[in-house]
Each structure stands twice: as C-alpha cells, then as structure tokens.
C-alpha positions in Angstrom: 29.8 -1.9 35.1 29.3 -3.5 31.7 25.9 -4.8 32.7 24.8 -1.3 33.8 25.9 0.1 30.5 24.1 -2.5 28.5 21.0 -1.9 30.7 21.1 1.8 30.0 21.6 1.2 26.3 18.6 -1.1 26.3 16.4 1.4 28.0 17.5 4.1 25.6 16.7 1.9 22.6 13.3 1.0 24.1 12.5 4.7 24.6 13.5 5.5 21.0 11.4 2.6 19.7 8.4 3.8 21.7 8.8 7.4 20.5 9.0 6.2 16.9 5.8 4.2 17.2 4.0 7.2 18.9 5.2 9.4 16.1 4.0 7.0 13.5 0.6 6.9 15.1 0.5 10.7 15.4 1.7 11.3 11.8 -0.8 8.9 10.3 -3.9 9.4 12.4 -3.6 13.2 12.7 -4.0 13.3 8.9 -7.2 11.3 8.3 -7.8 10.7 4.6 -9.8 13.7 3.4 -13.1 12.6 1.8 -12.4 15.0 -1.1 -8.8 14.1 -1.7 -9.5 13.0 -5.2 -10.6 16.6 -6.0 -8.0 18.5 -4.0 -4.6 16.7 -4.3 -2.3 18.5 -6.7 -1.3 16.6 -9.8 1.4 17.3 -12.4 0.4 15.2 -15.4 -2.6 14.1 -17.4 -2.4 10.5 -16.4 -1.9 11.3 -12.8 -4.9 13.6 -12.8 -7.0 11.0 -14.6 -6.4 8.2 -12.2 -6.6 10.4 -9.1 -10.3 11.1 -10.0 -12.8 8.5 -9.1 -13.5 5.9 -11.8 -16.8 5.1 -13.5 -18.0 2.4 -11.2 -20.6 3.1 -8.5 -19.4 1.4 -5.4 -20.9 -0.5 -2.5 -19.6 -1.5 0.9 -20.0 -4.6 3.2 -18.3 -5.7 6.3 -18.0 -9.0 8.2 -17.2 -9.2 11.9 -14.5 -11.6 13.0 -13.2 -12.7 16.4 -9.5 -12.1 15.7 -7.6 -8.9 16.5 -8.4 -7.4 13.1 -12.0 -7.1 14.2 -13.7 -7.1 10.8 -13.2 -7.4 7.1 -14.1 -4.2 5.3 -14.8 -4.5 1.6 -15.6 -1.9 -1.1 -16.6 -3.3 -4.5 -18.3 -2.2 -7.8 -22.0 -2.1 -7.1 -22.7 -4.0 -10.4 -20.9 -7.0 -9.0 -24.1 -8.5 -7.6 -25.7 -8.7 -11.1 -22.8 -8.7 -13.6 -21.5 -12.0 -15.0 -17.8 -11.2 -14.6 -14.9 -11.4 -12.2 -13.1 -8.5 -10.6 -9.4 -8.0 -9.6 -8.6 -7.6 -6.0 -6.6 -5.1 -3.9 -5.6 -6.2 -0.4 -4.7 -3.3 1.9 -2.3 -3.5 4.9 -2.8 -0.9 7.6 -0.3 1.8 8.6 0.4 2.4 12.3 -2.6 4.1 13.9 -4.7 4.0 10.7 -7.2 1.1 10.6 -9.0 0.1 7.4 -12.1 1.9 8.7 -10.1 5.1 8.9 -9.0 5.0 5.2 -12.4 4.3 3.5 -12.0 7.1 1.0 -8.9 5.3 -0.4 -10.8 1.9 -0.5 -13.7 3.5 -2.3 -11.5 5.2 -4.8 -9.9 2.0 -5.8 -13.3 0.3 -6.0 -14.5 3.0 -8.4 -12.0 1.8 -10.8 -13.4 -1.8 -10.9 -11.5 -3.4 -8.0 -12.7 -5.4 -5.0 -10.8 -3.8 -2.1 -10.5 -5.6 1.2 -8.9 -4.5 4.5 -9.4 -5.0 8.2 -8.7 -3.2 11.5 -5.5 -5.0 12.5 -3.1 -2.7 14.4 0.0 -4.8 13.7 0.0 -5.3 9.9 3.7 -5.6 9.4 4.0 -9.4 9.0 1.3 -9.7 6.4 -0.8 -12.2 8.4 -3.9 -10.1 8.7 -3.8 -9.3 5.0 -3.3 -13.0 4.2 -6.4 -13.7 6.2 -8.3 -11.0 4.3 -7.4 -12.7 1.0 -8.2 -16.1 2.5 -11.7 -14.8 3.3 -12.3 -13.6 -0.2 -11.0 -16.9 -1.7 -13.5 -18.8 0.6 -16.3 -16.4 -0.4 -15.4 -17.1 -4.1 -16.3 -20.7 -3.5 -19.4 -20.0 -1.3 -22.6 -20.1 -3.3 -24.3 -18.0 -0.5 -21.8 -15.2 -0.8 -22.2 -12.1 -2.9 -18.6 -12.7 -4.0 -19.3 -16.2 -5.3 -17.3 -16.7 -8.5 -16.6 -13.0 -8.7 -12.9 -13.0 -7.6 -10.3 -12.8 -10.4 -7.8 -15.0 -8.7 -5.2 -14.3 -11.4 -5.1 -10.5 -10.7 -4.5 -9.7 -7.0 -2.4 -6.8 -5.7 -1.0 -5.8 -2.3 -1.0 -2.2 -1.1 0.2 -0.6 2.2 1.4 2.6 3.8 4.1 3.0 6.5 4.0 -0.1 8.7 1.5 -1.3 6.1 4.2 -0.8 3.4 6.2 -3.3 5.3 3.1 -5.5 5.6 2.4 -5.2 1.9 5.9 -6.5 1.1 5.7 -9.3 3.6 2.3 -10.2 2.3 3.7 -11.0 -1.2 6.9 -12.6 0.1 6.2 -14.5 3.3 2.6 -15.6 3.7 0.5 -18.6 2.7 -0.9 -17.0 -0.5 2.3 -15.0 -1.5 2.5 -16.6 -4.9 -1.1 -15.4 -5.8 -0.1 -11.8 -5.9 0.8 -10.1 -9.2 2.0 -6.7 -7.9 2.7 -4.7 -4.8 2.7 -1.0 -3.9 4.6 0.2 -0.8 3.9 3.8 0.3 6.5 5.3 2.6 7.5 1.9 4.0 9.6 2.0 7.2 13.2 1.5 6.2 14.7 -1.9 7.0 16.9 -0.7 9.9 14.0 1.1 11.6 11.8 -1.8 11.0 14.3 -4.3 12.5 14.4 -2.1 15.6 10.6 -2.3 15.8 10.8 -6.1 15.0 9.0 -5.5 11.7 11.6 -7.5 9.7 11.2 -7.8 5.9 13.4 -8.6 2.9 13.1 -6.6 -0.3 15.3 -9.0 -2.2 12.5 -11.6 -1.9 10.1 -9.5 -4.0 9.6 -11.3 -7.3 6.7 -9.3 -8.8 6.5 -5.7 -10.1 6.7 -3.2 -7.2 6.0 0.6 -7.0 7.6 2.4 -4.1 6.6 5.9 -3.3 7.4 8.4 -0.5 7.2 12.0 0.5 9.8 14.7 1.0 8.4 16.9 3.7 9.2 16.7 7.4 12.1 15.2 9.4 9.9 12.2 10.4 9.5 11.1 6.7 13.0 12.2 5.5 15.1 11.3 8.5 13.3 8.6 10.4 10.9 6.5 8.3 12.5 6.5 4.8 15.5 8.9 4.7 16.8 10.3 1.4 19.8 7.9 1.4 17.8 4.9 2.4 15.2 4.8 -0.4 17.8 4.2 -3.2 19.4 1.5 -1.1 16.1 -0.2 -0.6 15.3 0.2 -4.3 18.6 -1.4 -5.2 17.8 -4.5 -3.2 14.8 -5.3 -5.5 15.5 -7.5 -8.5 11.9 -7.5 -9.8 10.5 -4.9 -12.2 10.2 -1.8 -10.2 9.6 2.0 -10.1 10.0 4.6 -7.3 9.5 8.3 -6.7 9.1 10.9 -4.0 6.2 13.3 -4.2 7.3 16.8 -3.2 5.9 18.7 -0.2 4.1 15.7 1.2 4.5 14.5 4.8 4.5 10.9 5.9 0.8 10.7 6.7 -0.2 12.3 3.4 1.5 9.6 1.4 -1.4 7.3 2.3 -3.3 9.2 -0.5 -1.3 11.9 -2.1 0.3 9.8 -4.8 -2.9 7.9 -5.5 -3.0 9.0 -9.1 0.0 7.0 -9.9 -0.7 4.2 -7.4 -4.1 3.7 -9.1 -2.5 3.9 -12.6 0.1 1.3 -11.5 -2.7 -1.0 -10.3 -4.8 -0.5 -13.4 -1.8 -1.4 -15.6 -0.7 -4.4 -13.6 -4.1 -5.9 -12.7 -6.3 -4.7 -15.5 -4.0 -4.3 -18.4 -4.9 -0.6 -18.9 -2.7 0.7 -21.7 -3.4 4.3 -20.9 -2.3 3.9 -17.3 0.8 2.0 -18.4 2.0 5.2 -20.1 2.8 6.7 -16.7 5.6 4.1 -16.5 6.4 2.9 -20.0 7.3 4.1 -23.4 9.9 6.7 -24.6 8.7 9.3 -22.1 6.9 7.9 -19.1 4.9 10.6 -17.5 6.2 9.9 -14.0 9.8 10.7 -15.0 8.8 14.1 -16.2 6.3 15.1 -13.5 7.6 18.2 -11.8 5.7 17.4 -8.6 8.0 14.3 -8.1 11.7 13.8 -7.6 14.2 10.9 -7.5 12.1 9.0 -10.1 13.4 5.7 -11.3 11.8 3.0 -13.5 13.4 -0.3 -14.2 10.9 -2.7 -15.7 13.2 -5.5 -16.7 13.8 -8.1 -14.0 17.5 -8.5 -13.1 
C-alpha cells in the first residue's frame, strides 16, 4: 500500500513539474520581445526613461556555429569595435525557458547600443550556467586570437551576467558555480524561479553564494508570476539570503514573460553603473533619494548596497 501511495505521489509531482515547464515555455515564448519595446514600455522616472531608450552606439551582429546543444554564439556589439582602439565591457545572457538567444535579439541589441559586447546562445537548459560559461570562454579565447574581430577588445575586468526566469537561475549559477565565476562583477536576475520550484525542476542554486552586486526584479501580474515562479512571500525571502550589495523591485502590471524586457530601463542603468561607472545611472540606486525607491510603477523596492 505504501509503495502505491509513493508511486501516485511521484506521478503527481512529475505531472506538476511538466505543467510548470510547459507554462514557463508558454509564458515566455508567447510574448516575444517587441522590436519597439524601448519606445513603448511605460517608465516612471527620468533615469528609467533614459536607459530604456537605445544608447548612442550603432550596433553590429555576428554569430558562430558550434556543435554543442546551444547551437551558436550570438553576439551584438558596438559597430565601432572593429576600428576603435579600446576595450568593451561584456554582458553574458542566460536563456529563459522557451526563449533562446535568437528570440531575444532586441534586448541584446539594446544593451549593445550602450557600449556592451553582448553574448548569448540557443541553449534550452541554461539553469546551471554551463552554456553561459562557454559563451564567456569563447569571448576570452577570441580576445587572444589575432584573427578575431574581438582580439584585445574584451574588458575582462567588467563582465556581467543577466538572465530571465530559468535564465535568472542560470545567471546566478553562472556567477557562483562555474569555471569563470570569479570574473563576474555583477548579476541581474529577472523573475528567477524561486528556490523551491527550482529544486523540484532540478535547477538548484544558492543565493547565499552570491558575492557580487545583484539586482533582482520581477512582475506583479498573473498567478503564474505571483503564485508559481516568484510568489510575493518568496521574493523577500530570496533577497534576505543575499549578503552581497543588492537591490530588488517588482514592476507593476507586468506578467512573467514581459519581465524579460519591461524593467530594462533600470536593468540597463544597473549594468551601466556596475560595469561602466556611469554616475547618472547610479542615481537610480544611490544617494539620498534613489529614483527606483520613488518610482510609482514599482513596488516592494529595497536597496542595500553595503555587503553584510
């Protein structure tokens, strides 16, 4: 009898896990990143509005096929890179469930317009950070390859990790549990699957291992976001586990899939501050009145920039 009960429980858990994965895919892929999101997403502050717009750099794109499951490396970068005598900071992107790098090109291009080299791939299972680590490894090798357009163009002191949903888990694991973890200077986790859900999906991660500044953001709309992926009570618990400098917020009226791009004004500002030392961008999070804390389009904002 006990064996039958355990078998039934196991089947139920398996069904729940499958349904969650299918919902993650549907939620993310049904909301492909709008090409004009930098013009249409609502903002509630001058800094958010500034960094949601495209930056001043014209961008270029290149891809490299690989044999592994992640299919290809997809890279957006400032067009001037091929002629300028300078190095560029890097953003490594981890994919959300059902959204490959090739399906989020508008986000990649937006980051590149602000002076970043942005690299991703088409890996479907990004949670462990391995594919992102391989993306960075490719750039590091290219930095030493005199035949590569990226030869001596990688600012190895300023590298960030970004990811949405499963990719939020992947972005965290990238900076805590991969070969090149110690090279990263910051991480952004957009609607990361909460630890209990992730454990059920075998996407384990440990927020207490994060030792670099982290910005965590999520939405408030829909049961899937608020009850399944990152429930209201879970986000503060997750935030409390982090001992590094940190900030968090929820953007109002945004569903799970929309969080891939809807908070991009502050995500970009965070990256500009952390990786390019942009003092204007820093004002969103620092000073006597950080803009994020007073933005009416957000709730549950917290900023704690002193490491515990």
